[in-house]
C-alpha positions in Angstrom: -24.5 -4.2 -13.9 -26.3 -1.1 -12.7 -28.0 1.3 -15.1 -25.8 3.7 -17.0 -27.1 6.6 -14.9 -26.2 4.9 -11.6 -22.8 3.9 -12.9 -22.0 7.5 -13.9 -23.2 8.9 -10.6 -20.9 6.4 -8.8 -18.0 7.4 -11.0 -18.6 11.1 -10.2 -18.9 10.3 -6.5 -15.5 8.5 -6.5 -13.8 11.3 -8.4 -15.1 13.8 -5.8 -14.0 11.6 -3.0 -10.5 11.3 -4.5 -10.1 15.1 -4.3 -11.7 15.5 -0.8 -8.6 15.2 1.3 -9.9 12.0 3.1 -7.6 9.7 4.9 -7.0 6.2 3.4 -9.6 4.4 5.6 -12.2 7.1 5.0 -11.7 7.2 1.3 -11.8 3.4 0.9 -14.9 3.0 3.1 -16.8 5.7 1.2 -15.7 4.3 -2.2 -16.8 0.8 -1.4 -20.2 2.0 -0.1 -20.6 3.9 -3.4 -19.4 1.1 -5.6 -21.9 -1.3 -4.1 -24.6 0.6 -6.1 -22.8 0.1 -9.4 -21.1 -3.3 -9.0 -23.0 -5.3 -6.3 -21.0 -7.7 -4.2 -21.1 -9.7 -1.0 -17.8 -8.6 0.4 -14.8 -6.5 -0.5 -11.2 -6.3 0.5 -8.9 -3.3 0.0 -5.1 -3.6 0.1 -2.5 -0.8 0.0 1.0 -1.5 -1.2 4.4 0.1 -1.3 4.5 1.5 -4.9 8.2 0.6 -5.2 8.1 -3.1 -4.3 4.3 -3.7 -4.6 4.3 -5.5 -1.3 1.3 -5.4 1.0 1.2 -2.6 3.6 -2.4 -2.9 4.9 -5.7 -4.7 4.4 -9.3 -3.5 5.1 -12.4 -5.6 4.8 -16.1 -4.8 4.1 -19.4 -6.7 3.9 -19.3 -10.3 5.0 -15.5 -10.3 5.5 -15.5 -7.7 8.3 -13.9 -9.3 11.4 -13.1 -12.5 9.5 -9.4 -12.4 10.2 -8.6 -15.9 11.3 -7.2 -17.1 8.0 -5.5 -13.8 6.9 -2.0 -15.3 7.2 -3.0 -18.2 5.0 -4.2 -15.7 2.3 -1.0 -13.7 2.6 1.2 -16.8 2.0 -0.9 -17.8 -1.1 -1.0 -14.3 -2.5 2.7 -13.4 -2.0 4.4 -16.8 -1.6 3.1 -18.6 -4.7 3.0 -17.8 -8.4 -0.4 -17.0 -10.0 -1.2 -14.7 -12.9 -4.1 -13.2 -11.1 -2.1 -12.2 -8.0 -2.2 -8.4 -7.3 1.6 -8.1 -7.8 1.5 -10.0 -11.1 -1.4 -7.9 -12.4 0.4 -4.7 -11.4 3.6 -5.8 -13.2 1.8 -6.8 -16.4 -0.2 -3.6 -16.7 -3.5 -5.4 -16.1 -5.9 -3.2 -14.1 -9.1 -5.3 -13.8 -10.0 -9.0 -14.1 -12.8 -11.3 -13.1 -11.8 -14.8 -12.1 -14.8 -16.4 -13.8 -14.0 -14.3 -16.9 -10.2 -15.0 -16.8 -10.5 -18.8 -16.3 -13.4 -19.4 -18.7 -15.6 -20.4 -15.8 -13.1 -22.8 -14.3 -12.3 -20.7 -11.2 -10.9 -23.8 -9.4 -7.9 -23.7 -11.8 -6.8 -20.9 -9.5 -5.1 -22.1 -6.3 -6.4 -19.1 -4.4 -10.0 -19.8 -5.4 -9.9 -23.6 -5.1 -8.0 -23.8 -1.8 -9.0 -20.6 0.0 -11.8 -18.3 -1.3 -14.4 -21.0 -2.0 -13.9 -23.4 0.8 -13.3 -20.7 3.5 -16.0 -18.2 2.4 -18.1 -19.8 -0.3 -16.9 -17.1 -2.7 -17.5 -18.3 -6.3 -16.2 -15.3 -8.2 -13.7 -12.5 -7.5 -13.2 -9.2 -9.4 -9.8 -7.6 -8.9 -8.9 -3.9 -9.5 -5.4 -2.5 -9.5 -5.1 1.1 -8.3 -2.7 2.6 -10.8 -1.9 6.3 -11.2 0.4 6.8 -14.1 3.3 4.3 -13.6 2.8 3.8 -9.9 0.5 1.3 -8.2 -0.9 2.2 -4.8 -3.1 -0.7 -3.9 -5.8 -3.1 -5.1 -9.4 -4.0 -4.5 -11.1 -7.4 -4.5 -14.8 -7.8 -4.8 -16.5 -11.2 -4.1 -19.8 -12.9 -5.0 -21.0 -16.0 -3.2 -22.6 -19.2 -4.3 -26.0 -18.5 -5.9 -24.9 -15.1 -7.2 -24.1 -14.4 -10.8 -20.4 -14.1 -11.8 -19.1 -10.6 -12.6 -20.1 -9.5 -16.1 -17.6 -8.2 -18.7 -19.2 -4.8 -18.5 -18.6 -4.7 -14.7 -15.0 -5.6 -15.1 -14.6 -2.9 -17.7 -16.3 -0.4 -15.4 -13.9 -1.2 -12.6 -11.0 -0.8 -14.9 -12.2 2.7 -15.7 -12.0 3.7 -12.0 -8.3 2.6 -11.5 -6.8 6.1 -11.7 -9.3 8.0 -9.6 -9.2 5.4 -6.8 -5.4 5.4 -6.9 -5.5 9.1 -6.5 -7.6 8.9 -3.4 -5.2 6.3 -1.8 -2.0 8.2 -2.5 -3.5 11.5 -1.3 -4.8 9.8 1.8 -1.4 8.7 2.8 -0.4 12.2 3.6 -3.5 13.3 5.5 -2.7 11.4 8.8 -1.1 13.9 11.2 1.7 12.2 13.2 0.4 11.5 16.7 2.3 12.3 19.8 5.3 10.1 19.8 4.8 6.7 21.4 7.5 5.0 23.4 9.5 3.9 20.4 12.2 1.1 20.6 15.8 2.1 20.7 16.6 0.0 17.7 15.0 -2.4 15.2 12.5 -5.0 16.3 13.2 -8.5 15.2 10.8 -11.4 14.5 11.9 -15.0 13.6 9.4 -17.0 11.5 10.0 -20.8 11.2 9.5 -23.1 8.3 5.8 -23.6 9.3 5.3 -19.8 9.1 4.9 -19.5 12.9 6.5 -16.5 14.7 8.7 -18.4 17.1 10.8 -15.6 18.5 10.5 -11.8 18.7 12.2 -8.9 20.5 10.4 -7.3 23.4 9.1 -4.3 21.4 8.0 -6.3 18.3 4.4 -6.8 19.6 3.9 -3.1 19.8 5.3 -2.5 16.3 3.2 -5.2 14.8 0.1 -3.8 16.4 0.9 -0.5 14.8 0.2 -2.2 11.4 -3.5 -2.4 12.1 -5.6 -0.3 9.7 -8.5 0.7 11.9 -11.9 -0.9 12.6 -12.1 -2.7 9.3 -8.5 -3.9 9.4 -7.4 -7.4 8.5 -4.9 -9.1 10.9 -1.8 -7.0 11.5 0.3 -10.1 11.0 -0.9 -10.5 7.4 1.6 -7.8 6.4 4.4 -9.7 8.0 3.3 -13.0 6.6 3.0 -11.6 3.1 6.6 -10.3 3.4 7.7 -13.7 4.6 6.1 -15.3 1.5 7.9 -12.8 -0.7 11.2 -13.4 1.1 11.0 -17.1 0.4 10.4 -16.5 -3.3 13.3 -14.0 -3.3 15.5 -16.6 -1.6 14.6 -19.2 -4.3 15.5 -16.7 -7.0 11.9 -16.5 -8.3 11.8 -12.7 -8.0 14.4 -9.9 -8.0 12.3 -7.6 -5.9 13.8 -7.3 -2.4 11.3 -8.2 0.4 11.1 -4.7 1.8 8.3 -2.1 2.3 7.6 1.3 3.8 4.3 1.8 5.7 2.7 4.4 7.8 1.6 2.8 11.1 -1.7 3.6 12.9 0.4 5.9 15.2 1.4 8.0 12.2 5.0 6.7 12.5 6.7 5.7 9.2 8.2 2.2 9.4 10.4 0.1 7.2 9.8 -3.6 7.3 12.1 -6.1 5.6 12.6 -9.8 5.6 15.5 -12.2 4.8 15.7 -16.0 4.7 18.3 -17.3 7.3 21.1 -19.6 6.4 20.3 -23.3 7.1 22.4 -24.0 10.2 22.1 -26.4 13.1 19.2 -28.2 11.5 17.0 -25.1 11.4 15.7 -24.9 7.8 13.5 -22.4 6.2 13.5 -19.7 8.9 13.0 -16.0 7.9 14.0 -13.0 10.0 11.7 -9.9 9.8 13.0 -6.5 10.9 10.8 -3.5 11.7 12.3 -0.1 12.3 11.4 3.5 12.2 12.1 4.9 8.7 14.8 7.5 8.2 13.7 10.6 6.3 15.6 9.7 3.1 13.6 6.5 2.9 10.3 8.2 3.1 10.8 11.5 1.2 10.6 9.7 -2.2 7.3 8.1 -1.2 5.9 11.4 0.1 6.9 13.2 -3.1 5.4 10.4 -5.2 2.1 10.8 -3.2 1.8 14.4 -4.5 1.3 13.0 -8.0 4.2 15.0 -9.5 5.5 14.5 -13.0 9.0 13.2 -13.5 10.3 16.7 -14.2 8.5 18.1 -11.2 10.1 15.4 -9.0 13.5 16.5 -10.4 12.8 20.1 -9.4 11.4 19.1 -6.0 14.6 17.1 -5.3 16.7 20.1 -6.0 14.5 22.4 -3.9 14.9 20.0 -1.0 18.7 20.4 -1.4 18.4 24.2 -1.2 19.3 24.8 -4.8 18.3 28.3 -6.1 15.9 28.6 -9.1 18.5 29.8 -11.5 20.8 26.9 -10.6 18.0 24.4 -11.0 17.4 25.9 -14.5 21.1 25.4 -15.4 21.3 21.9 -14.0 18.1 20.7 -15.8 18.8 22.7 -19.0 15.6 24.7 -18.6 14.8 28.4 -18.5 14.1 30.1 -15.2 10.6 30.8 -16.3 10.0 27.1 -17.0 11.3 26.2 -13.5 8.9 28.8 -12.0 6.1 27.2 -13.9 7.1 23.8 -12.5 7.3 25.2 -9.0 3.8 26.7 -9.3 2.4 23.3 -10.4 4.3 21.6 -7.5 3.0 24.0 -4.9 -0.5 23.5 -6.2 -0.3 19.7 -6.0 1.3 19.8 -2.5 -1.1 22.4 -1.2 1.6 25.0 -0.3 2.5 28.5 -1.5 6.3 28.6 -1.1 9.5 26.7 -1.1 9.6 26.9 2.7 6.1 25.5 3.0 7.0 22.7 0.5 10.0 21.6 2.6 7.9 21.7 5.7 5.1 19.7 4.1 7.5 17.0 3.0 9.7 16.8 6.1 8.0 18.3 9.1 4.5 17.1 8.6 5.8 13.6 8.8 8.3 14.0 11.6 7.4 17.2 13.4 6.8 15.6 16.9 10.3 14.1 16.7 12.3 17.0 15.5 13.6 17.9 19.0 14.7 14.3 19.7 18.2 13.1 19.2 19.1 10.9 16.2 20.0 7.3 16.5 23.0 6.0 14.6 20.6 4.8 11.9 19.4 8.3 11.3 16.0 7.8 12.8 14.7 9.8 15.8 15.3 8.5 19.3 11.9 9.1 20.8 12.8 7.0 23.9 15.4 9.6 24.8 12.7 12.4 25.0 
């Protein structure tokens, strides 16, 4: 563990970064670089998730893992297709924000399937520290830090230190989701893209536009394999099909193009001898699917979210007060707080921030039957 002075400087650095308006990639890269001074590591991996389903939406790698994407699909299937108490999703659901594998297993890291069959044989990682990025009740992602053979395991003090950074790092991730300006519309498909994954987890069929949509899941220069998001969803779909989880295999993600996508998976019925196949669908998200995520990314309280929902419906302040059993002055106080968190000065700007910042380049395009924008018609 670094000195107390270094640790405190890193903590302040990350807090400043979380308020700096950086995009997700920039925030993560700066945070990892700073954290190296306080918690040294050989490599790091950062994941973002859909806060509703806790499913993987992107992976970024640092240190010795940069460019090592050959086995990403294998990792995704272990992480989301098997049951392990140290999996990101399990940690998120149990309220555990930081763990070290050496610490958690009493030194027997090979009791973990992930460590025994993947991390150690593939990369010679002998210990892993995991951090859940939790802001209030919502989880926005997770970090994994690795130490190789010959390096000391993570100390209890280092795990506690990581735990103390959970909220500030979550803040940087959720704020970063909204900083990407939607690019000029790319030639979007006229309907959902479909991928069929067989029982061996190979993509055996896909619609013509699926390659483009999968490529949109890349997260920049440090990205893991784009297919890892798909494979993680397939693993989750298999668990869902076996009744091991009640969380539907569905996620919302902002692609590299700036387009919001909804990706979902479902096990197919076993017919004609084809067993264990999963269908994955990728489509442009409709505004009603994204607005709750955008509002959540502002970091609003529950009451502020109630007020925001009514503002988006065009409800007047006095009617909001009546509906929520509040005084008009209290509603005005809530609006002032909401405007501050969203970086706007009026109701009109708030509505524009939530809707038009995400879909502005598509607002003149016709709507498809699904409610999404038909860019191809432009």
